[in-house]
GUZA-802103 format. One record per atom (N, C-alpha, C): residue number from 1; x negated, y negated, z; atom name. Coordinates in steps of 0.2 Angstrom, whole numbers, plus 2048, in hexadecimal, padded with zeros to 3 digits. Example, Ala and Ser with C-alpha at 12.3 -4.5 7.8 and 13.67 -1.06 7.14 Angstrom:
REM GUZA-802103
- 1, 7BE, 81C, 827, N
- 1, 7C2, 816, 827, CA
- 1, 7BE, 810, 827, C
- 2, 7C0, 80B, 823, N
- 2, 7BC, 805, 824, CA
- 2, 7C0, 800, 827, C
***
This chain:
REM GUZA-802103
- 1, 7FC, 806, 800, N
- 1, 800, 800, 800, CA
- 1, 7FC, 7FA, 800, C
- 2, 7F7, 7FA, 804, N
- 2, 7F2, 7F4, 804, CA
- 2, 7EE, 7F3, 7FE, C
- 3, 7EC, 7F9, 7FB, N
- 3, 7E9, 7F8, 7F4, CA
- 3, 7ED, 7F5, 7EF, C
- 4, 7F4, 7F6, 7EF, N
- 4, 7F8, 7F3, 7EB, CA
- 4, 7F8, 7EB, 7EC, C
- 5, 7F9, 7E9, 7F3, N
- 5, 7F9, 7E2, 7F5, CA
- 5, 7F3, 7DE, 7F3, C
- 6, 7ED, 7E2, 7F4, N
- 6, 7E7, 7DE, 7F2, CA
- 6, 7E6, 7DE, 7EB, C
- 7, 7E8, 7E3, 7E7, N
- 7, 7E8, 7E2, 7E0, CA
- 7, 7EC, 7DD, 7DD, C
- 8, 7F2, 7DC, 7DF, N
- 8, 7F7, 7D7, 7DE, CA
- 8, 7F4, 7D0, 7DE, C
- 9, 7F0, 7CF, 7E4, N
- 9, 7EE, 7C9, 7E5, CA
- 9, 7E7, 7C8, 7E2, C
- 10, 7E3, 7CD, 7E0, N
- 10, 7DD, 7CC, 7DD, CA
- 10, 7DC, 7D1, 7D7, C
- 11, 7E0, 7D0, 7D2, N
- 11, 7E0, 7D6, 7CD, CA
- 11, 7D9, 7D6, 7C9, C
- 12, 7D6, 7D1, 7C9, N
- 12, 7CF, 7D1, 7C5, CA
- 12, 7C9, 7D4, 7C9, C
- 13, 7CB, 7D6, 7D0, N
- 13, 7C5, 7D9, 7D3, CA
- 13, 7C7, 7E0, 7D4, C
- 14, 7CC, 7E3, 7D1, N
- 14, 7CD, 7EB, 7D1, CA
- 14, 7CD, 7ED, 7CB, C
- 15, 7C9, 7F3, 7CA, N
- 15, 7C8, 7F6, 7C4, CA
- 15, 7CD, 7FD, 7C3, C
- 16, 7CD, 800, 7C9, N
- 16, 7D1, 806, 7C9, CA
- 16, 7D5, 806, 7D0, C
- 17, 7DB, 808, 7D0, N
- 17, 7DF, 808, 7D5, CA
- 17, 7E3, 80F, 7D6, C
- 18, 7E2, 813, 7DB, N
- 18, 7E6, 819, 7DC, CA
- 18, 7EB, 818, 7E2, C
- 19, 7F1, 819, 7E2, N
- 19, 7F6, 819, 7E7, CA
- 19, 7F9, 820, 7E8, C
- 20, 7F7, 822, 7EE, N
- 20, 7FA, 829, 7F0, CA
- 20, 800, 827, 7F4, C
- 21, 806, 828, 7F1, N
- 21, 80D, 828, 7F4, CA
- 21, 80D, 822, 7F9, C
- 22, 80D, 81C, 7F6, N
- 22, 80D, 816, 7FB, CA
- 22, 815, 816, 7FD, C
- 23, 816, 814, 803, N
- 23, 81C, 814, 806, CA
- 23, 821, 80F, 804, C
- 24, 81F, 809, 804, N
- 24, 823, 803, 801, CA
- 24, 81F, 7FD, 7FF, C
- 25, 820, 7FB, 7F9, N
- 25, 81D, 7F5, 7F6, CA
- 25, 820, 7EF, 7F6, C
- 26, 827, 7F0, 7F7, N
- 26, 82B, 7E9, 7F6, CA
- 26, 831, 7EA, 7FB, C
- 27, 836, 7E6, 7FB, N
- 27, 83C, 7E6, 7FF, CA
- 27, 841, 7EB, 7FD, C
- 28, 841, 7EC, 7F7, N
- 28, 846, 7F0, 7F4, CA
- 28, 844, 7F8, 7F6, C
- 29, 83D, 7F9, 7F5, N
- 29, 83B, 800, 7F7, CA
- 29, 83C, 801, 7FE, C
- 30, 83A, 7FB, 802, N
- 30, 83B, 7FC, 80A, CA
- 30, 842, 7FE, 80C, C
- 31, 847, 7FB, 809, N
- 31, 84D, 7FD, 80A, CA
- 31, 84F, 804, 809, C
- 32, 84D, 806, 803, N
- 32, 84E, 80D, 800, CA
- 32, 84B, 812, 805, C
- 33, 844, 810, 807, N
- 33, 841, 814, 80C, CA
- 33, 844, 815, 813, C
- 34, 847, 80F, 815, N
- 34, 84A, 80F, 81C, CA
- 34, 850, 814, 81B, C
- 35, 854, 814, 816, N
- 35, 85A, 818, 815, CA
- 35, 858, 81F, 815, C
- 36, 852, 821, 813, N
- 36, 850, 828, 813, CA
- 36, 84D, 82B, 819, C
- 37, 849, 826, 81C, N
- 37, 846, 828, 823, CA
- 37, 84A, 827, 829, C
- 38, 84E, 82B, 82A, N
- 38, 852, 82B, 830, CA
- 38, 850, 830, 835, C
- 39, 850, 82D, 83B, N
- 39, 84E, 832, 841, CA
- 39, 854, 834, 844, C
- 40, 855, 83A, 845, N
- 40, 85B, 83D, 848, CA
- 40, 859, 83F, 84F, C
- 41, 85C, 83B, 854, N
- 41, 85B, 83C, 85B, CA
- 41, 85F, 841, 85D, C
- 42, 85C, 846, 861, N
- 42, 860, 84B, 864, CA
- 42, 85D, 84D, 86B, C
- 43, 860, 852, 86E, N
- 43, 85D, 854, 875, CA
- 43, 857, 857, 874, C
- 44, 856, 85B, 86E, N
- 44, 850, 85E, 86D, CA
- 44, 84A, 859, 86C, C
- 45, 84B, 853, 868, N
- 45, 846, 84E, 867, CA
- 45, 845, 84A, 86E, C
- 46, 84A, 849, 872, N
- 46, 849, 846, 878, CA
- 46, 845, 84A, 87D, C
- 47, 846, 850, 87C, N
- 47, 842, 855, 881, CA
- 47, 83B, 855, 87F, C
- 48, 83A, 855, 879, N
- 48, 832, 855, 876, CA
- 48, 82F, 84F, 878, C
- 49, 833, 849, 877, N
- 49, 830, 842, 878, CA
- 49, 82E, 841, 87F, C
- 50, 833, 844, 883, N
- 50, 832, 843, 88B, CA
- 50, 82B, 847, 88D, C
- 51, 82B, 84D, 88A, N
- 51, 825, 852, 88C, CA
- 51, 81F, 84E, 889, C
- 52, 81F, 84B, 884, N
- 52, 819, 848, 881, CA
- 52, 817, 842, 885, C
- 53, 81C, 83E, 887, N
- 53, 81B, 838, 88B, CA
- 53, 818, 83A, 891, C
- 54, 81A, 83F, 895, N
- 54, 817, 842, 89B, CA
- 54, 810, 844, 89A, C
- 55, 80F, 847, 895, N
- 55, 808, 84A, 893, CA
- 55, 803, 844, 892, C
- 56, 806, 83E, 88F, N
- 56, 801, 838, 88E, CA
- 56, 7FF, 835, 895, C
- 57, 803, 837, 89A, N
- 57, 800, 834, 8A1, CA
- 57, 7FB, 838, 8A3, C
- 58, 7F9, 83D, 8A1, N
- 58, 7F4, 841, 8A3, CA
- 58, 7ED, 841, 89F, C
- 59, 7ED, 83C, 89A, N
- 59, 7E7, 83C, 896, CA
- 59, 7E2, 839, 89A, C
- 60, 7DC, 83C, 899, N
- 60, 7D6, 83A, 89D, CA
- 60, 7D2, 835, 898, C
- 61, 7D4, 82F, 898, N
- 61, 7D1, 82A, 893, CA
- 61, 7D2, 823, 896, C
- 62, 7CD, 81F, 897, N
- 62, 7CD, 818, 899, CA
- 62, 7D0, 813, 893, C
- 63, 7D1, 816, 88E, N
- 63, 7D3, 812, 888, CA
- 63, 7DB, 810, 889, C
- 64, 7DD, 80B, 889, N
- 64, 7E4, 808, 88B, CA
- 64, 7E9, 80A, 885, C
- 65, 7E6, 80B, 87F, N
- 65, 7EA, 80D, 879, CA
- 65, 7EB, 815, 879, C
- 66, 7E7, 819, 87C, N
- 66, 7E7, 820, 87B, CA
- 66, 7EE, 823, 87D, C
- 67, 7F1, 821, 882, N
- 67, 7F8, 824, 883, CA
- 67, 7FD, 823, 87E, C
- 68, 7FE, 81D, 87C, N
- 68, 803, 81B, 876, CA
- 68, 801, 81F, 870, C
- 69, 7FA, 81F, 86E, N
- 69, 7F8, 822, 868, CA
- 69, 7FA, 82A, 868, C
- 70, 7F9, 82D, 86E, N
- 70, 7FB, 833, 86F, CA
- 70, 802, 835, 86E, C
- 71, 806, 831, 871, N
- 71, 80D, 831, 870, CA
- 71, 810, 831, 869, C
- 72, 80D, 82B, 866, N
- 72, 80F, 82A, 85E, CA
- 72, 80D, 830, 85A, C
- 73, 806, 832, 85B, N
- 73, 804, 838, 857, CA
- 73, 807, 83E, 858, C
- 74, 809, 840, 85E, N
- 74, 80D, 846, 860, CA
- 74, 814, 846, 85E, C
- 75, 817, 840, 85E, N
- 75, 81E, 840, 85C, CA
- 75, 81F, 840, 854, C
- 76, 81B, 83C, 851, N
- 76, 81B, 83C, 849, CA
- 76, 819, 843, 847, C
- 77, 815, 847, 84A, N
- 77, 813, 84E, 848, CA
- 77, 818, 853, 84B, C
- 78, 81D, 852, 84E, N
- 78, 822, 857, 851, CA
- 78, 825, 85B, 84B, C
- 79, 824, 862, 84C, N
- 79, 827, 866, 846, CA
- 79, 82E, 868, 849, C
- 80, 832, 864, 849, N
- 80, 839, 864, 84B, CA
- 80, 83E, 863, 845, C
- 81, 844, 865, 844, N
- 81, 848, 864, 83F, CA
- 81, 84A, 85C, 83F, C
- 82, 84A, 859, 844, N
- 82, 84C, 852, 845, CA
- 82, 847, 84D, 842, C
- 83, 841, 84F, 842, N
- 83, 83C, 84B, 840, CA
- 83, 83C, 849, 838, C
- 84, 83D, 843, 836, N
- 84, 83D, 842, 82F, CA
- 84, 837, 843, 82B, C
- 85, 831, 842, 82F, N
- 85, 82B, 844, 82D, CA
- 85, 82A, 84B, 829, C
- 86, 82E, 850, 82B, N
- 86, 82E, 856, 828, CA
- 86, 830, 856, 821, C
- 87, 834, 851, 81E, N
- 87, 836, 850, 817, CA
- 87, 830, 84E, 813, C
- 88, 82A, 84C, 816, N
- 88, 824, 84A, 812, CA
- 88, 820, 850, 810, C
- 89, 823, 857, 812, N
- 89, 81E, 85D, 811, CA
- 89, 822, 862, 80E, C
- 90, 81E, 867, 80B, N
- 90, 822, 86C, 807, CA
- 90, 825, 870, 80D, C
- 91, 82B, 873, 80A, N
- 91, 830, 877, 80F, CA
- 91, 831, 873, 815, C
- 92, 831, 86D, 816, N
- 92, 831, 869, 81C, CA
- 92, 82D, 86C, 822, C
- 93, 828, 86E, 820, N
- 93, 823, 872, 825, CA
- 93, 81D, 86E, 827, C
- 94, 81D, 86A, 82D, N
- 94, 818, 866, 82F, CA
- 94, 812, 86A, 82F, C
- 95, 811, 870, 82F, N
- 95, 80B, 874, 830, CA
- 95, 807, 874, 829, C
- 96, 80A, 872, 823, N
- 96, 807, 871, 81D, CA
- 96, 804, 86A, 81C, C
- 97, 805, 865, 821, N
- 97, 801, 85F, 821, CA
- 97, 7FA, 860, 822, C
- 98, 7F7, 85C, 81E, N
- 98, 7EF, 85D, 81F, CA
- 98, 7EC, 857, 81E, C
- 99, 7EB, 852, 823, N
- 99, 7E7, 84C, 822, CA
- 99, 7E4, 84B, 82A, C
- 100, 7DF, 84E, 82B, N
- 100, 7DC, 84E, 832, CA
- 100, 7DB, 847, 834, C
- 101, 7DD, 845, 83A, N
- 101, 7DC, 83E, 83C, CA
- 101, 7DA, 83F, 844, C
- 102, 7D7, 83B, 847, N
- 102, 7D5, 83B, 84E, CA
- 102, 7DB, 838, 853, C
- 103, 7DE, 832, 851, N
- 103, 7E4, 830, 854, CA
- 103, 7E7, 82A, 850, C
- 104, 7ED, 829, 852, N
- 104, 7F0, 824, 84E, CA
- 104, 7F0, 81D, 852, C
- 105, 7EF, 817, 84F, N
- 105, 7EF, 811, 852, CA
- 105, 7F6, 80E, 853, C
- 106, 7F9, 811, 858, N
- 106, 800, 80F, 859, CA
- 106, 801, 807, 85A, C
- 107, 7FD, 804, 85E, N
- 107, 7FE, 7FD, 85F, CA
- 107, 7FE, 7F9, 859, C
- 108, 7F9, 7FA, 855, N
- 108, 7F7, 7F7, 84F, CA
- 108, 7FD, 7F8, 84A, C
- 109, 7FF, 7FF, 84A, N
- 109, 805, 801, 846, CA
- 109, 80B, 7FD, 847, C
- 110, 80D, 7FC, 84E, N
- 110, 813, 7F9, 850, CA
- 110, 812, 7F1, 84E, C
- 111, 80C, 7EE, 84F, N
- 111, 80B, 7E7, 84E, CA
- 111, 80C, 7E6, 847, C
- 112, 809, 7EA, 842, N
- 112, 80A, 7E9, 83B, CA
- 112, 811, 7EA, 839, C
- 113, 815, 7EE, 83C, N
- 113, 81C, 7F0, 83A, CA
- 113, 820, 7E9, 83C, C
- 114, 81F, 7E7, 842, N
- 114, 823, 7E1, 845, CA
- 114, 821, 7DB, 841, C
- 115, 81B, 7DA, 83E, N
- 115, 819, 7D4, 83A, CA
- 115, 81D, 7D4, 833, C
- 116, 81E, 7DA, 831, N
- 116, 822, 7DB, 82B, CA
- 116, 829, 7DC, 82B, C
- 117, 82C, 7D9, 831, N
- 117, 834, 7D9, 832, CA
- 117, 837, 7D3, 833, C
- 118, 83C, 7D2, 831, N
- 118, 840, 7CC, 832, CA
- 118, 843, 7CC, 839, C
- 119, 847, 7C7, 83B, N
- 119, 84B, 7C8, 842, CA
- 119, 850, 7CD, 842, C
- 120, 853, 7CF, 83D, N
- 120, 857, 7D4, 83D, CA
- 120, 855, 7DC, 83C, C
- 121, 84E, 7DC, 83C, N
- 121, 84B, 7E2, 83C, CA
- 121, 84A, 7E5, 835, C
- 122, 84B, 7E1, 830, N
- 122, 84A, 7E3, 828, CA
- 122, 843, 7E2, 827, C
- 123, 840, 7E7, 824, N
- 123, 839, 7E7, 821, CA
- 123, 839, 7E2, 81B, C
- 124, 834, 7DD, 81C, N
- 124, 833, 7D8, 817, CA
- 124, 82C, 7DA, 815, C
- 125, 82B, 7DC, 80F, N
- 125, 825, 7DE, 80C, CA
- 125, 824, 7DD, 805, C
- 126, 81E, 7DA, 802, N
- 126, 81D, 7D8, 7FB, CA
- 126, 816, 7DA, 7FA, C
- 127, 815, 7DF, 7F7, N
- 127, 80E, 7E1, 7F6, CA
- 127, 80D, 7E2, 7EE, C
- 128, 812, 7DF, 7EA, N
- 128, 811, 7E0, 7E3, CA
- 128, 812, 7D9, 7DF, C
- 129, 813, 7D3, 7E3, N
- 129, 813, 7CD, 7E0, CA
- 129, 80C, 7CB, 7DC, C
- 130, 80C, 7CB, 7D6, N
- 130, 806, 7CA, 7D2, CA
- 130, 803, 7CF, 7CF, C
- 131, 806, 7D5, 7D1, N
- 131, 803, 7DC, 7CD, CA
- 131, 805, 7DC, 7C6, C
- 132, 809, 7D8, 7C4, N
- 132, 80A, 7D8, 7BC, CA
- 132, 803, 7D5, 7B8, C
- 133, 7FF, 7D2, 7BD, N
- 133, 7F9, 7D0, 7B9, CA
- 133, 7F3, 7D5, 7B9, C
- 134, 7F5, 7DB, 7BC, N
- 134, 7F0, 7E0, 7BC, CA
- 134, 7F1, 7E4, 7B6, C
- 135, 7ED, 7E5, 7B1, N
- 135, 7EE, 7E8, 7AB, CA
- 135, 7EB, 7EF, 7AB, C
- 136, 7E6, 7F0, 7AF, N
- 136, 7E3, 7F7, 7AF, CA
- 136, 7E8, 7FC, 7B2, C
- 137, 7E7, 803, 7B0, N
- 137, 7EC, 808, 7B1, CA
- 137, 7EB, 80A, 7B9, C
- 138, 7F1, 80B, 7BC, N
- 138, 7F1, 80C, 7C3, CA
- 138, 7F3, 814, 7C4, C
- 139, 7F0, 818, 7C8, N
- 139, 7F2, 81F, 7C9, CA
- 139, 7F6, 81F, 7CF, C
- 140, 7FC, 822, 7CE, N
- 140, 800, 824, 7D4, CA
- 140, 800, 82C, 7D5, C
- 141, 7FE, 82E, 7DB, N
- 141, 7FD, 835, 7DD, CA
- 141, 803, 836, 7E1, C
- 142, 806, 83C, 7E0, N
- 142, 80D, 83D, 7E3, CA
- 142, 80D, 845, 7E5, C
- 143, 80F, 847, 7EB, N
- 143, 80F, 84E, 7ED, CA
- 143, 816, 850, 7EB, C
- 144, 817, 856, 7E8, N
- 144, 81C, 859, 7E6, CA
- 144, 822, 859, 7EB, C
- 145, 820, 85B, 7F1, N
- 145, 825, 85D, 7F6, CA
- 145, 828, 858, 7FA, C
- 146, 825, 851, 7F9, N
- 146, 827, 84C, 7FD, CA
- 146, 82E, 849, 7FB, C
- 147, 833, 84A, 800, N
- 147, 83A, 848, 7FE, CA
- 147, 83C, 841, 800, C
- 148, 837, 83E, 804, N
- 148, 838, 836, 806, CA
- 148, 835, 831, 802, C
- 149, 82F, 832, 800, N
- 149, 82B, 82D, 7FC, CA
- 149, 828, 831, 7F6, C
- 150, 82B, 836, 7F4, N
- 150, 828, 83A, 7EF, CA
- 150, 829, 838, 7E8, C
- 151, 82A, 83C, 7E3, N
- 151, 82A, 83A, 7DC, CA
- 151, 830, 835, 7DA, C
- 152, 835, 837, 7DC, N
- 152, 83B, 833, 7DB, CA
- 152, 83A, 82B, 7DE, C
- 153, 838, 82B, 7E4, N
- 153, 837, 825, 7E7, CA
- 153, 831, 821, 7E3, C
- 154, 82B, 824, 7E2, N
- 154, 826, 821, 7DE, CA
- 154, 827, 81E, 7D7, C
- 155, 82C, 821, 7D4, N
- 155, 82E, 81F, 7CD, CA
- 155, 830, 818, 7CE, C
- 156, 833, 816, 7D3, N
- 156, 835, 80E, 7D4, CA
- 156, 82F, 80A, 7D5, C
- 157, 82A, 80D, 7D8, N
- 157, 823, 809, 7D9, CA
- 157, 820, 809, 7D2, C
- 158, 820, 80E, 7CE, N
- 158, 81C, 80E, 7C8, CA
- 158, 81F, 809, 7C3, C
- 159, 825, 808, 7C3, N
- 159, 828, 803, 7BF, CA
- 159, 826, 7FB, 7C1, C
- 160, 823, 7FA, 7C6, N
- 160, 821, 7F4, 7C8, CA
- 160, 81A, 7F2, 7C6, C
- 161, 817, 7F7, 7C3, N
- 161, 810, 7F5, 7C0, CA
- 161, 810, 7F6, 7B9, C
- 162, 80D, 7F1, 7B5, N
- 162, 80C, 7F1, 7AE, CA
- 162, 80A, 7F7, 7AB, C
- 163, 805, 7FA, 7AE, N
- 163, 801, 800, 7AB, CA
- 163, 800, 805, 7B1, C
- 164, 805, 80A, 7B1, N
- 164, 804, 80F, 7B7, CA
- 164, 805, 816, 7B5, C
- 165, 802, 81B, 7B8, N
- 165, 804, 822, 7B6, CA
- 165, 804, 826, 7BD, C
- 166, 809, 82A, 7BD, N
- 166, 80A, 82E, 7C3, CA
- 166, 809, 836, 7C2, C
- 167, 805, 838, 7C6, N
- 167, 803, 840, 7C6, CA
- 167, 805, 843, 7CD, C
- 168, 809, 848, 7CB, N
- 168, 80C, 84C, 7D1, CA
- 168, 807, 852, 7D3, C
- 169, 806, 853, 7D9, N
- 169, 802, 858, 7DC, CA
- 169, 807, 85E, 7DE, C
- 170, 806, 863, 7DA, N
- 170, 80B, 869, 7DB, CA
- 170, 80A, 86C, 7E2, C
- 171, 80F, 86E, 7E6, N
- 171, 80F, 872, 7EC, CA
- 171, 80B, 86E, 7F1, C
- 172, 80C, 867, 7F1, N
- 172, 809, 863, 7F6, CA
- 172, 80E, 85E, 7F9, C
- 173, 80D, 85B, 7FF, N
- 173, 811, 856, 802, CA
- 173, 80D, 850, 802, C
- 174, 80F, 84C, 807, N
- 174, 80C, 845, 807, CA
- 174, 804, 845, 808, C
- 175, 802, 84A, 80C, N
- 175, 7FA, 84A, 80C, CA
- 175, 7F7, 84F, 807, C
- 176, 7F9, 84D, 801, N
- 176, 7F6, 851, 7FB, CA
- 176, 7EF, 851, 7FB, C
- 177, 7EC, 84C, 7FD, N
- 177, 7E4, 84C, 7FD, CA
- 177, 7E1, 851, 801, C
- 178, 7E4, 853, 807, N
- 178, 7E2, 858, 80B, CA
- 178, 7E5, 85F, 80A, C
- 179, 7EB, 85F, 807, N
- 179, 7EF, 865, 805, CA
- 179, 7EC, 869, 7FF, C
- 180, 7EB, 864, 7FB, N
- 180, 7E8, 866, 7F4, CA
- 180, 7E2, 862, 7F1, C
- 181, 7DD, 862, 7F5, N
- 181, 7D7, 85E, 7F4, CA
- 181, 7D4, 85F, 7ED, C
- 182, 7D3, 865, 7EB, N
- 182, 7D1, 866, 7E4, CA
- 182, 7D5, 863, 7DF, C
- 183, 7DB, 864, 7DF, N
- 183, 7E0, 861, 7DA, CA
- 183, 7E0, 85A, 7DA, C
- 184, 7E1, 858, 7E0, N
- 184, 7E1, 850, 7E1, CA
- 184, 7DB, 84D, 7DE, C
- 185, 7D5, 84F, 7E0, N
- 185, 7CF, 84C, 7DE, CA
- 185, 7CD, 84D, 7D7, C
- 186, 7CF, 853, 7D4, N
- 186, 7CF, 853, 7CD, CA
- 186, 7D3, 84E, 7C9, C
- 187, 7D8, 84C, 7CB, N
- 187, 7DD, 847, 7C8, CA
- 187, 7D9, 840, 7C9, C
- 188, 7D7, 83F, 7CF, N
- 188, 7D5, 839, 7D1, CA
- 188, 7CE, 838, 7CC, C
- 189, 7CA, 83D, 7CC, N
- 189, 7C4, 83C, 7C9, CA
- 189, 7C5, 83B, 7C1, C
- 190, 7CA, 83F, 7BE, N
- 190, 7CB, 83E, 7B7, CA
- 190, 7CE, 836, 7B6, C
- 191, 7D1, 833, 7BB, N
- 191, 7D3, 82D, 7BA, CA
- 191, 7CE, 828, 7BA, C
- 192, 7C9, 829, 7BF, N
- 192, 7C3, 825, 7BF, CA
- 192, 7BE, 825, 7B9, C
- 193, 7BF, 82B, 7B6, N
- 193, 7BA, 82B, 7B0, CA
- 193, 7BD, 827, 7AA, C
- 194, 7C4, 826, 7AA, N
- 194, 7C7, 823, 7A4, CA
- 194, 7C5, 81C, 7A4, C
- 195, 7C4, 81A, 79D, N
- 195, 7C1, 812, 79C, CA
- 195, 7C7, 80E, 79B, C
***
């Protein structure tokens, strides 16, 4: 998403741009995303969230952000049917996700989200104004299994760029670079070889 925003503002400074399932690049796509990404609260989710919150109290770490990062990381990764994150992956199976990370920056993430919202809680985002001045080809990478921001969703993003191509990684979800690294990197390398 940031790559798109930077390129829109500095088209002459970017030669190649790869966007791997950007979440939302403008207000229209943000509204579409929010309709798809619904958290279903249930007793099951509440039970898991409560357990995770109690676990966070027992972290042995002086870092004041560690507990919140732990909570966010565990909740977003819960493999329960109510978690909309499941729809990012093949067969809605969180175990297929593969993008190793140490921990999530929960405070930074919340701050960025709040700065991108109006007083009514609507996301206000524009990472494409000026992108019409970027004439080089943009590569969109998409995981075949992603039901939230996969192929259908990305078709709307592709239309925003004057010259864009979408490649779908078969049998992969949102973390296609970790799930199918050889196939993903082959496509990216081919794109970087193009003149």
